[in-house]
C-alpha positions as CSV (number, residue, x, y, z in Angstrom):
1,M,-171.4,75.8,-131.9
2,S,-169.3,73.2,-132.8
3,S,-169.6,69.8,-132.1
4,K,-166.5,68.3,-130.5
5,V,-165.8,66.0,-133.7
6,E,-165.8,69.3,-135.9
7,L,-163.7,71.2,-133.3
8,E,-161.0,68.0,-133.1
9,H,-161.0,68.3,-137.2
10,L,-160.4,72.2,-137.2
11,Y,-157.8,71.8,-134.2
12,S,-155.8,69.4,-136.0
13,C,-152.9,70.7,-137.9
14,S,-152.0,67.8,-140.0
15,R,-155.6,67.7,-141.6
16,Y,-154.3,71.4,-143.5
17,N,-151.3,69.8,-145.3
18,K,-152.0,69.7,-148.9
19,R,-149.0,67.6,-149.8
20,T,-150.4,64.4,-148.3
21,S,-152.5,62.9,-145.7
22,P,-152.5,63.8,-142.2
23,D,-151.4,60.1,-140.8
24,E,-148.6,60.6,-143.2
25,V,-147.3,64.1,-142.1
26,V,-147.4,63.4,-138.4
27,K,-145.3,60.3,-139.5
28,L,-143.0,62.4,-141.4
29,H,-142.9,64.7,-139.0
30,V,-141.5,62.5,-135.9
31,K,-139.1,60.9,-138.6
32,V,-137.7,64.3,-140.0
33,T,-137.3,65.5,-136.3
34,L,-135.9,62.1,-134.9
35,E,-133.5,61.9,-137.5
36,G,-131.9,66.0,-137.1
37,T,-131.9,65.3,-133.7
38,L,-130.1,62.6,-133.8
39,S,-127.5,63.7,-135.8
40,A,-127.2,66.7,-133.8
41,R,-126.1,64.4,-131.1
42,Q,-123.1,62.8,-133.1
43,K,-122.4,66.4,-134.6
44,C,-122.8,68.8,-131.6
45,N,-121.3,68.9,-127.8
46,C,-124.1,67.5,-125.8
47,E,-125.2,66.6,-122.4
48,L,-127.9,63.9,-122.7
49,D,-130.5,63.0,-119.7
50,I,-130.0,66.1,-117.5
51,P,-132.6,65.3,-114.6
52,Y,-135.5,67.7,-113.4
53,G,-138.5,67.3,-111.2
54,D,-139.9,64.9,-109.3
55,D,-140.6,62.1,-111.9
56,Q,-137.2,61.2,-113.5
57,Q,-137.7,63.9,-116.6
58,A,-134.9,64.9,-118.6
59,Y,-133.8,67.5,-120.8
60,D,-130.8,67.8,-123.3
61,V,-128.4,70.4,-123.9
62,Y,-126.5,71.0,-126.9
63,Y,-123.6,73.7,-127.0
64,P,-122.1,75.5,-129.5
65,D,-118.1,75.7,-130.1
66,S,-117.9,78.9,-128.0
67,V,-119.2,79.0,-124.7
68,N,-119.2,82.4,-122.5
69,D,-121.8,84.4,-120.0
70,D,-123.7,86.2,-123.5
71,T,-124.2,83.1,-125.2
72,P,-128.3,82.5,-125.7
73,V,-129.9,79.8,-124.5
74,F,-132.7,78.5,-126.7
75,V,-135.2,76.5,-125.0
76,F,-137.7,73.8,-127.1
77,I,-140.7,72.4,-125.4
78,H,-141.9,70.0,-128.0
79,G,-145.5,69.3,-129.3
80,G,-147.2,66.5,-129.8
81,Y,-150.8,67.4,-128.6
82,W,-149.3,66.3,-124.8
83,Q,-149.8,62.5,-126.3
84,E,-146.4,62.2,-128.2
85,L,-142.8,63.0,-129.3
86,S,-140.6,63.4,-126.3
87,K,-136.8,65.4,-126.0
88,D,-135.7,62.8,-128.4
89,N,-137.2,64.8,-131.2
90,S,-136.6,68.0,-129.9
91,G,-132.7,68.5,-131.2
92,F,-133.9,68.9,-134.6
93,M,-132.5,72.2,-134.9
94,A,-129.6,72.1,-132.7
95,E,-126.9,71.6,-136.1
96,T,-128.3,75.2,-137.2
97,F,-128.8,77.2,-133.7
98,T,-125.1,75.8,-132.3
99,E,-123.0,76.9,-135.5
100,A,-125.2,80.3,-135.0
101,G,-123.6,80.4,-131.4
102,C,-126.8,79.4,-129.2
103,I,-127.3,76.7,-126.9
104,V,-130.1,74.6,-127.5
105,V,-132.4,72.8,-124.8
106,G,-134.9,70.0,-126.0
107,L,-136.7,69.6,-123.2
108,G,-138.8,66.6,-121.9
109,Y,-141.9,66.0,-119.9
110,P,-144.2,63.6,-119.1
111,I,-147.3,62.8,-121.7
112,A,-150.8,61.6,-121.6
113,P,-152.5,59.9,-120.7
114,G,-150.2,58.9,-117.5
115,P,-150.3,62.7,-116.3
116,A,-153.5,65.0,-116.2
117,I,-152.9,68.0,-118.1
118,G,-152.0,69.9,-115.0
119,E,-149.5,67.7,-114.0
120,I,-147.6,68.1,-117.3
121,V,-147.8,72.0,-117.2
122,E,-146.5,71.4,-113.8
123,A,-143.2,69.7,-115.1
124,V,-142.4,71.9,-117.6
125,R,-142.8,74.4,-114.7
126,Q,-140.1,72.5,-113.1
127,A,-138.3,72.2,-115.9
128,V,-138.2,76.0,-117.3
129,V,-137.0,76.6,-113.1
130,A,-134.3,73.7,-113.6
131,I,-133.3,75.2,-116.6
132,F,-132.9,78.7,-115.8
133,G,-131.0,78.2,-112.6
134,R,-128.4,76.4,-114.7
135,F,-128.2,79.2,-117.8
136,I,-128.6,82.1,-114.5
137,K,-125.8,83.9,-115.9
138,R,-127.5,84.4,-119.5
139,R,-130.5,85.8,-117.8
140,Y,-131.3,88.6,-120.5
141,T,-130.5,85.9,-123.4
142,L,-132.8,82.7,-122.9
143,L,-135.5,82.0,-125.5
144,M,-138.4,79.5,-125.1
145,Q,-140.2,78.7,-127.6
146,G,-143.6,76.3,-126.8
147,C,-144.9,74.3,-130.2
148,S,-148.6,72.8,-130.6
149,L,-150.2,72.7,-127.0
150,N,-146.9,73.3,-125.5
151,A,-147.3,77.2,-126.8
152,L,-149.2,77.3,-123.8
153,S,-147.5,75.4,-121.2
154,C,-144.8,78.2,-122.7
155,L,-147.3,81.0,-122.1
156,L,-148.4,79.7,-118.6
157,Q,-144.9,79.9,-117.0
158,D,-143.5,82.7,-115.0
159,L,-142.6,85.2,-118.3
160,H,-140.9,87.9,-115.9
161,C,-138.0,85.7,-116.1
162,W,-138.0,85.0,-120.2
163,P,-137.7,88.6,-122.0
164,F,-138.4,86.5,-125.3
165,C,-141.0,83.7,-125.4
166,W,-143.1,82.9,-128.7
167,C,-145.5,80.2,-129.5
168,S,-145.9,78.3,-132.7
169,S,-149.2,76.2,-134.0
170,C,-151.1,76.2,-130.7
171,C,-154.5,75.0,-131.1
172,Y,-157.1,77.6,-129.1
173,D,-160.8,77.3,-127.6
174,S,-162.3,80.1,-125.9
């Protein structure tokens, strides 16, 4: 069995980047996603800081030029090991996706060390319920992606409402 230190090293995706150091790759990721989100906020039609849940949490919505009942909705649950990043880093793909005719939702949620993991997952659940309610007409064109540990949050949702859900770069330990 591996030690906790060995597992932390194995599960740290930034340790596998061959172009730069682990600390530098994290800084670069934060920089690129923040700049992309700021650009999308300037170039896209968007609604920011839409509240949901109990803890003054919010999400942002980026719209394509034309919206109808068939417009797909892509919900992105940011990664950051439940300890960093925010919805302010979650609109980096919005320009590309809105140009392709998709609504993009960047989801914010409380991060550690304040809340327990169960509280974080519950906040994501509350957001999913709120977003689903807002876009209920698009029930068959809702897409959800959880990144890093939020791939787990994504999987823990009531997925019968989400015909398309995928997870990226998650850490798993069984």
